[in-house]
C-alpha positions in Angstrom: -15.6 -0.9 -3.6 -17.0 -4.3 -4.3 -17.7 -7.3 -2.2 -16.0 -10.6 -2.9 -16.7 -14.3 -2.7 -14.2 -16.6 -1.2 -11.2 -15.7 -3.4 -8.0 -15.9 -1.5 -8.3 -16.7 2.2 -7.8 -20.4 1.9 -5.0 -20.2 -0.6 -3.2 -17.5 1.4 -3.5 -19.5 4.6 -2.2 -22.6 2.9 0.9 -20.7 1.9 1.6 -20.0 5.5 1.1 -23.6 6.6 2.7 -25.8 4.0 6.1 -26.6 2.6 6.4 -26.6 -1.2 8.4 -29.2 -3.1 10.4 -27.4 -5.8 11.0 -29.5 -8.8 14.5 -29.5 -10.3 14.4 -27.8 -13.8 15.4 -29.8 -16.8 18.4 -28.5 -18.8 18.2 -27.7 -22.5 20.9 -26.8 -25.1 20.5 -23.3 -26.6 22.2 -21.5 -29.4 22.4 -17.7 -29.4 19.2 -16.4 -31.1 17.9 -19.9 -31.8 15.8 -22.4 -29.9 16.8 -26.1 -29.5 14.3 -26.9 -32.3 15.9 -24.4 -34.6 13.2 -21.7 -34.3 14.6 -18.2 -34.1 14.0 -15.9 -31.1 14.3 -12.2 -30.7 14.8 -10.4 -27.4 14.0 -6.8 -26.7 16.1 -4.6 -24.5 15.4 -0.8 -24.5 18.7 0.4 -23.1 19.5 4.1 -22.7 22.1 5.7 -25.0 25.5 6.2 -23.3 25.7 9.6 -21.6 22.0 10.3 -21.6 20.0 10.7 -18.4 16.6 11.2 -19.9 15.7 7.6 -20.8 12.6 7.8 -18.6 11.3 10.9 -20.4 8.8 11.3 -23.3 8.8 14.6 -25.3 11.1 16.0 -22.6 8.6 15.2 -19.9 8.6 12.3 -17.4 5.5 10.2 -18.1 2.9 9.6 -15.4 3.5 6.4 -13.5 0.6 4.0 -13.2 1.8 2.4 -9.9 1.7 5.0 -7.1 4.2 5.7 -4.3 3.3 6.0 -0.6 6.1 7.8 1.2 6.5 8.0 4.9 7.5 11.5 5.9 9.7 12.0 9.0 12.6 14.0 10.4 14.8 13.9 7.3 12.0 14.8 4.8 9.5 17.0 6.7 11.1 20.4 6.0 9.8 22.3 3.0 12.8 21.9 0.7 13.2 18.1 0.9 9.4 17.5 1.0 8.9 19.6 -2.1 11.5 17.4 -3.9 9.8 14.3 -2.6 6.4 15.5 -4.0 8.1 16.6 -7.3 9.8 13.2 -7.8 6.7 11.0 -7.4 5.1 10.8 -4.0 1.3 10.3 -4.4 0.4 9.6 -0.8 2.1 11.0 2.4 2.1 8.5 5.2 1.9 9.8 8.7 3.2 7.1 11.0 1.5 7.6 14.3 3.6 5.0 16.0 6.3 7.7 16.2 4.9 11.1 15.0 3.8 13.7 17.5 0.9 16.1 16.8 3.5 19.0 16.4 5.3 16.9 13.7 2.1 16.1 11.9 1.1 19.8 11.9 4.5 20.7 10.3 4.3 17.9 7.7 0.7 18.8 6.7 1.4 22.5 6.4 4.6 21.9 4.4 2.7 19.5 2.1 0.1 22.2 1.3 2.9 24.7 0.6 4.7 22.3 -1.7 1.5 21.5 -3.6 1.0 25.2 -4.3 4.6 25.7 -5.2 4.6 23.0 -7.8 1.3 23.8 -9.4 1.6 24.9 -13.0 1.4 28.6 -13.6 -2.1 29.7 -14.3 -3.6 26.3 -13.3 -5.7 25.8 -10.2 -3.6 25.1 -7.1 -5.3 21.8 -6.7 -3.5 20.4 -9.8 -0.7 19.1 -7.5 -2.8 16.8 -5.4 -1.4 14.5 -2.7 -3.3 12.3 -0.2 -2.8 11.9 3.6 -2.6 8.4 5.1 -2.8 8.0 8.8 -1.0 4.8 9.9 -2.1 3.7 13.4 0.1 2.0 15.9 -2.5 -0.7 16.5 -2.9 -3.0 19.4 0.4 -4.3 20.6 1.6 -7.2 22.7 4.8 -6.4 24.6 6.9 -7.8 27.4 7.3 -5.8 30.7 10.0 -3.7 32.1 13.1 -5.5 33.2 14.1 -5.6 36.9 16.4 -2.7 37.9 16.2 -1.2 34.4 16.3 2.5 35.4 17.8 3.7 32.1 15.7 1.8 29.7 18.8 0.3 28.1 19.4 -2.7 30.2 19.2 -6.2 28.6 18.9 -9.8 29.7 20.2 -12.8 27.9 17.8 -15.7 27.4 19.8 -18.9 27.0 18.9 -21.7 24.5 17.5 -24.8 26.3 16.3 -22.9 29.4 12.7 -22.6 30.5 10.9 -19.3 31.0 7.4 -18.5 32.3 5.4 -15.9 30.6 3.2 -14.1 33.2 0.2 -11.9 32.7 -0.4 -11.1 36.4 0.0 -7.5 37.5 2.3 -8.7 40.2 5.0 -9.4 37.7 4.4 -6.1 35.9 5.2 -4.3 39.2 8.1 -6.5 40.2 9.8 -6.5 36.8 10.9 -9.3 34.5 14.0 -11.4 34.5 15.3 -14.6 32.9 12.8 -16.8 34.7 9.6 -14.8 34.6 8.7 -12.4 31.8 5.6 -10.2 32.1 3.4 -10.0 29.0 0.8 -7.2 28.7 -1.8 -9.4 27.0 -4.3 -10.9 29.6 -5.6 -13.4 27.1 -2.2 -15.0 26.4 -2.9 -18.4 28.0 -6.2 -18.7 26.0 -4.5 -17.9 22.7 -1.7 -20.4 23.0 -1.4 -24.2 23.0 1.6 -26.5 23.5 3.8 -26.6 20.4 3.1 -23.1 19.3 5.8 -20.5 19.0 6.2 -17.2 20.8 8.7 -14.6 19.3 10.3 -11.7 21.1 11.7 -8.6 19.4 10.9 -9.5 15.8 12.2 -13.0 16.3 15.5 -12.2 18.1 14.4 -14.9 20.5 12.1 -17.8 19.5 10.3 -19.9 22.1 8.1 -23.0 22.0 5.2 -23.4 24.3 5.5 -26.4 26.7 2.4 -25.9 28.9 -0.4 -23.4 29.5 -1.7 -22.5 32.9 -4.1 -20.0 34.3 -2.5 -16.7 33.5 0.9 -18.2 32.7 2.7 -20.0 29.8 5.8 -22.1 30.2 8.1 -22.0 27.2 11.4 -23.6 26.1 13.9 -21.1 24.7 15.0 -22.2 21.2 17.9 -19.9 20.6 20.1 -17.6 22.7 19.4 -13.9 22.4 19.2 -10.6 24.2 16.1 -8.6 24.8 15.3 -5.2 26.4 12.4 -3.9 28.4 9.1 -3.8 26.5 10.1 -6.0 23.6 7.5 -6.7 21.0 5.8 -10.1 21.2 4.5 -12.1 18.2 2.2 -15.1 18.4 2.4 -16.7 15.0 -0.9 -18.1 13.7 -2.6 -17.6 17.2 -6.1 -16.3 17.5 -6.2 -13.3 19.9 -9.0 -11.1 21.3 -7.1 -7.9 21.1 -9.2 -4.8 20.4 -9.2 -3.4 16.9 -8.0 0.0 18.2 -6.1 1.0 21.3 -7.0 4.2 23.2 -4.1 5.9 21.5 -5.4 4.8 18.0 -8.8 6.3 18.8 -7.3 9.6 19.8 -5.0 9.6 16.8 -7.9 8.9 14.4 -10.1 11.6 15.8 -7.2 14.1 15.6 -6.4 13.0 12.1 -9.9 13.7 11.0 -9.5 17.3 12.1 -6.6 17.3 9.5 -9.0 15.9 6.8 -7.0 12.7 6.3 -8.0 10.6 3.3 -7.0 7.1 4.4 -6.6 5.2 7.7 -4.1 2.3 7.6 -5.4 0.1 10.4 -2.6 -2.0 11.9 -2.9 -5.6 12.9 -6.4 -6.2 11.5 -7.4 -9.7 12.4 -11.1 -10.0 11.4 -13.8 -8.3 9.5 -15.4 -7.3 12.9 -12.3 -5.2 13.6 -12.8 -3.3 10.3 -16.5 -2.7 11.1 -15.6 -1.4 14.5 -13.1 1.1 13.0 -15.6 2.2 10.4 -18.2 2.8 13.1 -15.8 4.7 15.2 -14.9 7.0 12.3 -18.6 7.7 11.8 -19.0 8.5 15.4 -16.0 10.9 15.3 -17.5 12.7 12.3 -20.7 13.4 14.3 -18.7 14.5 17.3 -16.6 16.8 15.2 -19.8 18.3 13.5 -18.8 17.3 10.0 -21.5 17.6 7.4 -23.6 14.6 6.4 -22.1 14.5 2.9 -18.5 14.5 4.2 -16.4 11.8 2.6 -15.1 9.7 5.5 -11.5 8.4 5.4 -11.1 5.1 3.6 -10.0 2.1 5.7 -6.9 0.3 4.4 -6.5 -2.9 6.4 -2.9 -3.9 7.1 -2.3 -7.7 6.9 0.6 -8.5 9.1 -0.4 -11.5 11.2 -1.3 -15.1 10.7 -4.8 -14.3 11.9 -5.1 -11.6 9.3 -4.2 -14.1 6.6 -6.7 -16.7 8.0 -9.5 -14.2 7.8 -8.2 -12.3 4.7 -11.3 -12.9 2.6 -13.7 -11.4 5.0 -11.3 -8.5 5.8 -11.1 -7.7 2.1 -14.8 -7.6 1.8 -15.2 -5.0 4.6 -12.1 -2.9 3.7 -11.6 -0.1 1.2 -8.2 -1.4 0.5 -5.3 -3.6 1.7 -1.7 -3.1 2.7 0.6 -6.1 2.5 2.7 -5.2 5.6 5.6 -7.6 5.1 7.6 -6.7 8.2 5.5 -8.3 10.9 4.0 -10.8 8.4 7.5 -12.2 7.9 7.7 -12.8 11.6 4.3 -14.3 11.9 4.6 -16.8 8.9 7.6 -18.6 7.4 9.6 -16.0 5.7 9.9 -18.0 2.5 6.1 -17.8 2.1 5.8 -14.0 2.4 6.3 -13.4 -1.4 3.7 -16.1 -2.2 1.2 -14.5 0.3 1.9 -11.1 -1.3 1.0 -12.4 -4.8 -2.2 -14.0 -3.6 -3.4 -10.9 -1.8 -2.5 -8.6 -4.6 -4.3 -10.8 -7.1 -7.4 -11.0 -4.8 -7.5 -7.2 -4.5 -7.1 -6.8 -8.3 -10.0 -9.3 -8.8 -12.5 -7.2 -6.8 -11.2 -3.8 -7.8 -9.8 -2.6 -4.4 -6.4 -0.8 -4.1 -3.5 -2.7 -2.6 -0.2 -1.4 -1.2 2.9 -3.5 -1.0 5.1 -2.3 1.9 8.2 -2.8 4.0 11.9 -2.8 3.2 11.5 -2.1 -0.5 14.5 0.1 -0.8 15.8 -0.3 2.8 19.5 0.0 1.9 18.9 3.5 0.7 18.4 4.7 4.2 22.2 4.6 4.3 23.3 4.4 0.7 22.6 6.5 -2.4 21.9 3.4 -4.6 19.6 0.4 -3.9 20.7 -3.2 -4.1 19.8 -5.2 -7.2 17.5 -7.4 -5.1 15.6 -4.3 -3.9 15.1 -3.1 -7.5 13.8 -6.6 -8.4 11.4 -6.4 -5.4 9.9 -3.2 -6.5 9.7 -4.3 -10.1 7.9 -7.5 -9.2 5.4 -5.7 -7.1 4.6 -3.6 -10.2 4.3 -6.8 -12.3 2.1 -8.4 -9.6 -0.4 -5.6 -10.0 0.1 -3.5 -6.9 -1.7 -0.2 -6.9 1.1 1.3 -4.8 4.4 0.6 -3.3 5.6 2.1 -0.1 8.7 3.7 1.4 9.1 3.7 5.2 12.4 4.5 6.9 14.0 5.3 3.5 12.2 8.6 3.3 11.3 9.1 7.0 14.7 9.0 8.6 17.1 7.9 5.9 20.1 9.9 4.5 18.7 10.0 1.0 15.0 10.6 1.0 14.8 12.4 -2.3 17.1 9.9 -4.0 14.9 7.0 -2.7 11.7 8.5 -4.1 13.3 9.3 -7.4 14.8 5.8 -7.7 11.5 4.1 -6.9 9.8 6.2 -9.5 12.3 5.3 -12.1 12.0 1.6 -11.3 8.3 1.8 -11.6 8.5 3.6 -15.0 11.0 1.0 -16.3 8.9 -1.9 -15.1 5.7 -0.5 -16.6 7.5 0.4 -19.8 8.7 -3.2 -20.2 5.4 -4.8 -19.3 3.8 -3.2 -22.3 6.8 -3.3 -24.6 6.0 -6.5 -26.5 9.3 -8.0 -25.4 9.9 -11.7 -25.3 9.2 -12.0 -21.5 6.8 -9.0 -21.2 3.6 -11.1 -21.6 4.5 -12.8 -18.3 4.6 -9.5 -16.5 1.1 -8.3 -17.4 -1.6 -8.4 -14.8 -3.7 -11.4 -15.7 -6.0 -11.6 -12.6 -9.5 -11.0 -14.1 -11.7 -8.3 -12.6 -14.8 -10.0 -11.3 -16.7 -7.1 -9.8 -20.4 -6.8 -10.5 -21.4 -6.1 -14.1 -22.9 -2.7 -13.9 -23.3 0.0 -16.6 -20.2 1.7 -15.1 -18.2 -1.5 -15.4 -19.3 -2.1 -19.0 -18.3 1.4 -20.2 -15.0 1.1 -18.2 -14.2 -2.2 -19.8 -15.0 -0.6 -23.2 -12.8 2.4 -22.5 -9.7 0.3 -21.6 -10.3 -1.9 -24.7 -10.5 1.2 -26.9 -7.4 2.7 -25.4 -5.4 -0.5 -26.1 -6.7 -1.1 -29.7 -6.6 2.5 -30.8 -3.2 3.4 -29.3 -4.6 6.1 -27.0 -2.2 8.1 -24.8 -4.7 8.5 -22.0 -8.3 7.8 -20.8 -10.1 10.9 -19.6 -12.9 10.3 -17.1 -15.5 13.0 -16.3 -18.0 12.5 -13.5 -19.0 13.6 -10.0 -18.6 10.1 -8.5 -15.5 8.1 -7.7 -16.9 4.8 -8.9 -16.5 5.3 -12.7 -12.8 6.1 -12.5 -12.3 3.2 -10.0 -14.0 0.9 -12.5 -11.7 2.0 -15.3 -8.6 1.4 -13.0 -9.9 -2.1 -12.2 -9.5 -3.1 -15.8 -5.8 -2.2 -15.6 -5.2 0.0 -18.6 -1.6 0.6 -19.9 -2.1 4.4 -20.0 -2.9 7.0 -17.4 -6.5 7.7 -16.3 -7.0 11.5 -16.1 -10.0 11.7 -13.7 -11.6 15.1 -13.6 -13.1 15.5 -10.1 -15.8 17.6 -8.6 -13.6 18.5 -5.6 -10.2 18.0 -4.0 -11.5 15.4 -1.5 -12.7 13.2 -4.2 -9.5 13.6 -6.1 -7.3 12.7 -3.0 -9.3 9.5 -2.4 -8.9 8.4 -6.0 -5.1 8.9 -6.2 -4.3 5.6 -4.5 -5.9 3.6 -7.3 -3.6 2.4 -10.1 -3.2 4.7 -13.1 -5.6 7.3 -11.8 -4.3 10.9 -11.9 -7.0 13.2 -10.5 -7.5 16.7 -11.8 -9.7 19.4 -10.3 -10.5 22.5 -12.3 -13.7 22.2 -14.3 -16.2 23.1 -11.7 -17.6 26.2 -13.4 -17.6 24.7 -16.9 -21.1 23.9 -18.3 -21.6 20.1 -18.7 -21.8 20.3 -22.5 -18.4 22.0 -22.7 -16.6 19.8 -20.2 -15.3 17.2 -22.7 -13.5 19.9 -24.8 -12.3 21.8 -21.7 -10.9 18.6 -20.1 -8.9 17.8 -23.2 -7.6 21.4 -23.4 -6.5 21.3 -19.7 -4.9 17.9 -20.1 -2.9 19.3 -23.0 -1.9 22.4 -21.1 -0.7 20.3 -18.2 1.5 18.2 -20.6 -0.4 14.9 -20.1 -1.4 14.6 -23.8 0.0 16.0 -27.0 -1.6 17.4 -30.2 -2.4 14.5 -32.6 -2.6 11.8 -30.0 -5.7 9.8 -29.4 -7.5 9.9 -26.1 -10.5 7.9 -24.9 -13.1 10.1 -23.3 -15.7 8.7 -20.8 -18.4 10.8 -19.3 -21.8 10.5 -17.7 -24.5 13.1 -18.3 -28.0 13.4 -16.9 -29.8 15.0 -19.8 -33.4 16.2 -19.7 -34.3 14.5 -22.9 -32.2 11.4 -22.7 -32.0 10.9 -19.0 -28.8 9.1 -17.7 -26.4 8.8 -20.6 -22.9 7.2 -20.5 -20.7 8.2 -23.4 -17.4 6.8 -24.7 -15.6 8.7 -27.4 -12.3 8.4 -29.2 -10.9 11.9 -29.7 -7.8 13.1 -31.6 -6.2 15.9 -29.5 -6.3 19.1 -31.5 
């Protein structure tokens, strides 16, 4: 949405390269309810009453969460019944993982999502009230080892022994002959140009770690640092190495073009390393739109760059400038950089995105244990909670909802964690001030940003239950979201495409349904519809923001505080 100056790249990169000295805390004597100086303290815990299961509900209705959920739909959640429950329990964006999904599976999932949306729409309201977005996640360019010798089943393994030497080969000769414990084919021709002695090479997400000894023409000799088994075509990571991999593979291009025929809203671009890669993807999307004969005013899918490599961190600032949003993909990132620095990098990237008003998704292993268990671990609950406190626009479920045993429980649990975290953040409790998003929004000061800032301030000071935004452009609602209000933003949209592309932004809940209402009657109609949908109640205050182009006044931006009749 906005361009950024150098905000986070250097600090994020430093996190990946340095060790932090942790000071030992001093100890203090405490009395219950009293500080060491005698001042009294008062903690605040809003615990549910015993036997009640509705502690997340207001007026009998579950409140709208501000932080959104991206859920990966797969074999255990793609059928209509479980998918309907996933939608009902909090999914805002359906992730289609093209690393695994076939076109037939994507067709089924998209069709069932449409049916679920209609099924869950309130009686008498437009079918577009239940709006969910589509996110296409590309496989991305990959570096892999070759097929093992005599591996006819695809299940054979070799053991690489600690202390031994192995030569990584890029010659086609070794691809044809097969790999063994002495020579391992790697499908990246630029391997020897990207590596220097002392750098690490990781196989199969770090199952085997190697250190580069010497680099030759088309070959790299490594020492094996630990004993481990690998199979054919194991994934290869080159931590902090610069590579010249293409931004998109041929498969990615075919998947993106196909996805655009399904009217996808977002493209999560895997292994983005530089801003040039983002620009290349954007240009390809434009070219696809022309080839597909899409109209000139068609809203192209937004590009969400996945940061999952050392190179992506190094060039984060320029990537953020070119991207429409960021995904903190902690899986591969935790292989590429020291794992103890992943959380710090996450906080830096989330803060940078908050500062420039671009959505950010925190992903990977958030409730991973729920793939097998009906309840998450305490650490997983803390992970989701802290992503909310950091200021993430969305958190993501992967295998938990795609292939796990409890997809509906996982989405319900994540939603309840979000609501609890957001409720505490604005509770006034002793520690709640530390959980509020403090990163200032530094986007350009435009008329839209001024009225957006005023709307959020009015909502806070006048105890409003919602901010209602009327307008035909996405930018006004995005500006309001950038100032991080504590209440939902009900964004009334001109069409469903606009609505779907707004839904990823924090706090925005898009509504379509005022298309035929005259401009002068839209404010009252919006409040009426919001009340009918259960988002606001009679007697509550709402902040109303709308833009009008009037014949006498010209372009008019209006902010009103309204009591719901």
